[in-house]
C-alpha positions as CSV (number, residue, x, y, z in Angstrom):
1,X,-22.3,21.0,-6.9
2,X,-24.5,18.1,-6.0
3,X,-22.5,15.4,-4.2
4,X,-24.0,11.9,-4.0
5,X,-23.1,10.0,-0.8
6,X,-23.1,6.2,-0.5
7,X,-22.5,3.8,2.3
8,X,-22.7,0.7,0.2
9,X,-22.3,0.5,-3.6
10,X,-24.7,-1.0,-6.0
11,X,-23.2,-2.9,-9.0
12,X,-23.6,0.1,-11.4
13,X,-21.9,2.5,-8.9
14,X,-19.0,0.1,-8.3
15,X,-18.5,-0.3,-12.1
16,X,-18.5,3.5,-12.5
17,X,-15.9,4.0,-9.8
18,X,-13.6,1.2,-11.1
19,X,-14.0,2.7,-14.7
20,X,-13.0,6.1,-13.4
21,X,-10.0,4.8,-11.5
22,X,-8.8,2.9,-14.6
23,X,-9.2,6.0,-16.8
24,X,-7.2,8.2,-14.3
25,X,-4.5,5.6,-13.8
26,X,-4.0,5.2,-17.6
27,X,-3.8,8.9,-18.1
28,X,-1.4,9.5,-15.2
29,X,0.7,6.3,-15.7
30,X,-0.3,5.0,-12.2
31,X,-1.3,1.6,-10.8
32,X,-2.9,1.9,-7.4
33,X,-6.3,0.3,-6.9
34,X,-8.0,1.4,-3.6
35,X,-10.0,-1.3,-1.9
36,X,-13.8,-0.8,-2.1
37,X,-14.7,-2.6,1.1
38,X,-16.7,-0.4,3.4
39,X,-17.1,-3.3,5.9
40,X,-13.4,-2.9,6.8
41,X,-14.0,0.5,8.3
42,X,-13.5,0.9,12.1
43,X,-17.0,2.6,12.2
44,X,-19.2,0.3,10.1
45,X,-21.8,3.0,9.6
46,X,-19.4,5.5,8.0
47,X,-20.3,6.6,4.5
48,X,-17.3,5.8,2.4
49,X,-18.1,7.0,-1.2
50,X,-18.6,10.6,-2.3
51,X,-19.4,11.0,-6.0
52,X,-20.2,13.7,-8.5
53,X,-22.2,12.6,-11.5
54,X,-23.1,14.7,-14.5
55,X,-25.7,13.2,-16.9
56,X,-25.0,9.7,-15.6
57,X,-21.3,10.1,-16.0
58,X,-19.1,9.9,-12.9
59,X,-16.7,12.8,-13.1
60,X,-15.1,12.6,-9.6
61,X,-15.0,10.3,-6.6
62,X,-13.6,10.4,-3.1
63,X,-13.2,7.1,-1.2
64,X,-12.8,6.9,2.6
65,X,-11.2,4.0,4.5
66,X,-11.0,4.2,8.3
67,X,-8.4,1.8,9.6
68,X,-8.3,3.4,13.1
69,X,-10.8,5.1,15.3
70,X,-9.4,8.7,14.7
71,X,-7.8,8.3,11.3
72,X,-9.2,7.9,7.8
73,X,-7.4,7.4,4.5
74,X,-8.6,9.4,1.5
75,X,-8.2,8.3,-2.2
76,X,-9.7,10.6,-4.9
77,X,-10.0,10.5,-8.7
78,X,-11.3,13.0,-11.2
79,X,-11.5,12.6,-15.0
80,X,-8.5,14.5,-16.5
81,X,-10.7,16.9,-18.5
82,X,-12.6,18.0,-15.4
83,X,-9.7,18.6,-13.1
84,X,-9.0,22.0,-11.5
85,X,-12.7,22.8,-11.6
86,X,-13.5,22.4,-7.9
87,X,-14.9,18.8,-7.9
88,X,-12.3,17.3,-5.5
89,X,-12.6,20.3,-3.1
90,X,-16.4,19.9,-3.0
91,X,-16.2,16.2,-2.4
92,X,-13.6,16.7,0.4
93,X,-15.7,19.4,2.1
94,X,-18.6,17.0,2.2
95,X,-16.5,14.1,3.3
96,X,-15.0,16.2,6.1
97,X,-18.4,16.7,7.6
98,X,-18.9,12.9,7.6
99,X,-15.6,12.4,9.3
100,X,-16.5,15.0,12.0
101,X,-19.7,13.0,12.9
102,X,-17.5,10.1,14.0
103,X,-14.8,12.1,15.7
104,X,-12.2,11.3,13.1
105,X,-9.4,13.8,13.8
106,X,-6.9,13.1,11.1
107,X,-7.1,12.5,7.3
108,X,-4.3,10.9,5.3
109,X,-4.3,11.5,1.5
110,X,-2.7,8.5,-0.3
111,X,-0.8,9.2,-3.5
112,X,1.6,7.2,-5.6
113,X,5.1,8.6,-5.6
114,X,4.7,9.6,-9.3
115,X,1.3,11.2,-8.9
116,X,1.8,14.9,-9.4
117,X,-1.9,15.6,-9.3
118,X,-2.3,13.7,-6.1
119,X,0.5,15.5,-4.4
120,X,-0.8,18.9,-5.6
121,X,-4.3,18.2,-4.2
122,X,-3.0,17.2,-0.8
123,X,-0.6,20.1,-0.5
124,X,-3.3,22.6,-1.6
125,X,-5.5,21.4,1.3
126,X,-2.7,22.0,3.8
127,X,-1.7,18.4,4.2
128,X,2.0,17.5,5.0
129,X,4.0,14.5,3.8
130,X,4.6,12.3,6.9
131,X,5.5,8.9,5.6
132,X,5.9,6.6,2.6
133,X,5.0,3.0,2.1
134,X,6.5,0.5,-0.3
135,X,4.6,-2.2,-2.1
136,X,7.0,-5.2,-2.4
137,X,6.8,-8.4,-4.4
138,X,8.7,-11.7,-4.6
139,X,8.5,-14.5,-7.1
140,X,8.3,-17.7,-5.1
141,X,11.1,-20.2,-5.8
142,X,13.6,-17.4,-5.8
143,X,13.3,-16.3,-2.2
144,X,16.1,-16.6,0.3
145,X,16.2,-19.8,2.3
146,X,17.4,-19.3,5.9
147,X,19.1,-21.9,8.0
148,X,16.2,-23.5,10.0
149,X,17.8,-26.0,12.3
150,X,18.5,-23.6,15.2
151,X,14.9,-22.4,15.2
152,X,12.9,-25.5,14.5
153,X,13.1,-26.8,18.1
154,X,12.3,-23.4,19.6
155,X,9.6,-21.9,17.4
156,X,6.3,-23.5,16.6
157,X,4.0,-22.2,13.9
158,X,0.2,-22.8,14.3
159,X,-2.9,-21.9,12.4
160,X,-5.2,-19.4,14.2
161,X,-8.3,-21.2,15.6
162,X,-11.0,-20.3,18.0
163,X,-9.0,-22.0,20.7
164,X,-6.0,-19.8,20.4
165,X,-7.8,-16.6,19.3
166,X,-7.0,-14.9,22.5
167,X,-3.3,-15.4,21.8
168,X,-3.7,-13.8,18.4
169,X,-5.5,-10.8,19.9
170,X,-2.9,-10.3,22.6
171,X,0.0,-10.6,20.1
172,X,-1.5,-8.1,17.7
173,X,-2.3,-5.7,20.4
174,X,1.2,-5.7,21.8
175,X,2.8,-5.4,18.4
176,X,0.6,-2.9,16.6
177,X,-1.3,-1.2,19.5
178,X,-4.8,-1.6,18.0
179,X,-7.8,-1.8,20.3
180,X,-8.9,-5.3,21.3
181,X,-12.4,-5.1,19.9
182,X,-11.0,-4.1,16.4
183,X,-8.4,-6.8,16.5
184,X,-11.0,-9.4,17.5
185,X,-13.3,-8.5,14.7
186,X,-10.5,-8.7,12.2
187,X,-9.2,-12.0,13.3
188,X,-12.7,-13.5,13.5
189,X,-13.2,-12.4,9.9
190,X,-10.0,-14.2,9.1
191,X,-11.3,-17.4,10.6
192,X,-14.6,-17.2,8.6
193,X,-12.9,-16.3,5.3
194,X,-12.1,-18.9,2.6
195,X,-9.2,-16.8,1.3
196,X,-7.6,-15.4,4.5
197,X,-5.5,-17.3,7.0
198,X,-3.6,-16.2,10.1
199,X,-0.7,-17.9,11.6
200,X,0.7,-17.7,15.2
201,X,4.3,-18.3,16.3
202,X,5.1,-19.8,19.7
203,X,8.4,-20.0,21.5
204,X,8.5,-22.4,24.4
205,X,4.7,-22.4,24.5
206,X,4.4,-18.6,24.6
207,X,2.9,-16.5,21.9
208,X,5.7,-14.7,20.0
209,X,4.3,-13.5,16.7
210,X,1.5,-13.3,14.2
211,X,1.2,-13.1,10.4
212,X,-1.9,-13.1,8.0
213,X,-2.2,-13.9,4.3
214,X,-4.9,-13.2,1.8
215,X,-4.7,-15.7,-1.1
216,X,-5.9,-15.7,-4.7
217,X,-5.3,-18.6,-7.1
218,X,-1.7,-17.9,-7.9
219,X,-0.6,-15.2,-5.5
220,X,-0.9,-14.1,-1.8
221,X,-0.7,-10.9,0.1
222,X,1.0,-10.8,3.5
223,X,-0.2,-8.4,6.2
224,X,-0.2,-8.0,10.0
225,X,3.2,-9.6,10.4
226,X,5.1,-8.9,13.6
227,X,7.2,-10.4,16.4
228,X,6.9,-9.4,20.0
229,X,9.6,-7.0,21.1
230,X,11.4,-9.4,23.5
231,X,11.9,-11.9,20.7
232,X,13.2,-9.5,18.0
233,X,16.8,-9.4,16.8
234,X,17.2,-13.2,17.4
235,X,16.3,-14.6,14.0
236,X,12.8,-15.8,14.9
237,X,11.1,-13.3,12.6
238,X,13.2,-14.5,9.6
239,X,12.4,-18.1,10.3
240,X,8.7,-17.5,10.8
241,X,8.5,-15.4,7.6
242,X,10.5,-17.9,5.6
243,X,8.3,-20.8,6.9
244,X,5.2,-19.1,5.6
245,X,6.8,-18.4,2.2
246,X,7.6,-22.1,2.0
247,X,4.0,-23.0,2.8
248,X,2.8,-20.7,0.1
249,X,5.2,-22.1,-2.5
250,X,4.2,-25.7,-1.7
251,X,0.5,-24.6,-2.2
252,X,1.4,-23.5,-5.8
253,X,1.5,-19.8,-5.2
254,X,3.8,-18.0,-7.6
255,X,4.0,-14.5,-6.1
256,X,3.8,-12.8,-2.7
257,X,3.2,-9.1,-2.2
258,X,3.2,-7.0,0.9
259,X,3.3,-3.3,2.0
260,X,5.8,-1.9,4.5
261,X,6.4,1.6,5.9
262,X,9.7,3.2,4.9
263,X,10.3,3.9,8.6
264,X,10.3,0.2,9.4
265,X,13.9,-0.2,8.4
266,X,14.4,-3.6,10.1
267,X,11.3,-5.1,8.4
268,X,12.2,-3.5,5.0
269,X,15.7,-5.1,5.1
270,X,14.2,-8.5,6.1
271,X,12.0,-8.4,3.0
272,X,14.8,-7.3,0.7
273,X,17.1,-10.1,1.9
274,X,14.2,-12.5,1.3
275,X,14.1,-11.5,-2.3
276,X,11.4,-8.9,-2.4
277,X,11.7,-5.9,-4.7
278,X,9.9,-2.6,-4.8
279,X,6.9,-2.4,-7.1
280,X,5.3,0.9,-6.0
281,X,5.8,3.7,-3.5
282,X,2.8,5.4,-1.8
283,X,3.1,8.7,0.0
284,X,0.8,9.6,2.9
285,X,0.0,13.3,3.4
286,X,-1.7,14.0,6.8
287,X,-4.1,16.8,7.7
288,X,-5.8,17.5,11.1
289,X,-9.5,18.1,10.5
290,X,-10.8,18.5,14.0
């Protein structure tokens, strides 16, 4: 099989991939839309798109997203009438060579909970189910309002700027364990973006937490939210999160969505109490490839 490999998509290729994803989702009753942003990869030169075309029709695609140095997420789609004919296997074998070039040791196959085809493909390659994530949503105006008085004097919320960038980097590193260079690139992109903002929380002048949002006209996505360990369990996270929801509501946003790992019980319960409900569940199947 002839596999076409792309680092960056032209308009026609992007349209073909989105059309294939839509066809597969409609057939399987699924919703997930993987992000086609190769610039977000840890290694910017990594080829992210592996396609099989037949007579100008895209039959199968495999998409790589590298959030960390040694890990890559894999999303794959094949037209229903061409499944079980070896297309995904051929794409994966080619993608595996690409991952090896960059020393990526682990691949995670992402499948919606209801995706029988996705589960079958991952298990057939020897991957194991390790964790699940929930996509949550909340209609603003219905969210829980926490008592603010006891926190207002102690916790200050500030926009991320070039002046406090170092605070943001240090907070993110302590909370999530990413490498500083990767964090700095991400936060600088936030500063340069028209649709992305990052907020920092301070307690008595010391950095205590971080939260980022990606906005559209009527909704916003929350990501990178965390509180430093020594400040957890004291209500600061609730107040910080509630404060940002109020900001978004005042800006006219109608809905907020976010993704949380099932293992993050404390965070999951915080979101549930705030009025968030489960929209989708994603399963992550892991396989060591080096």
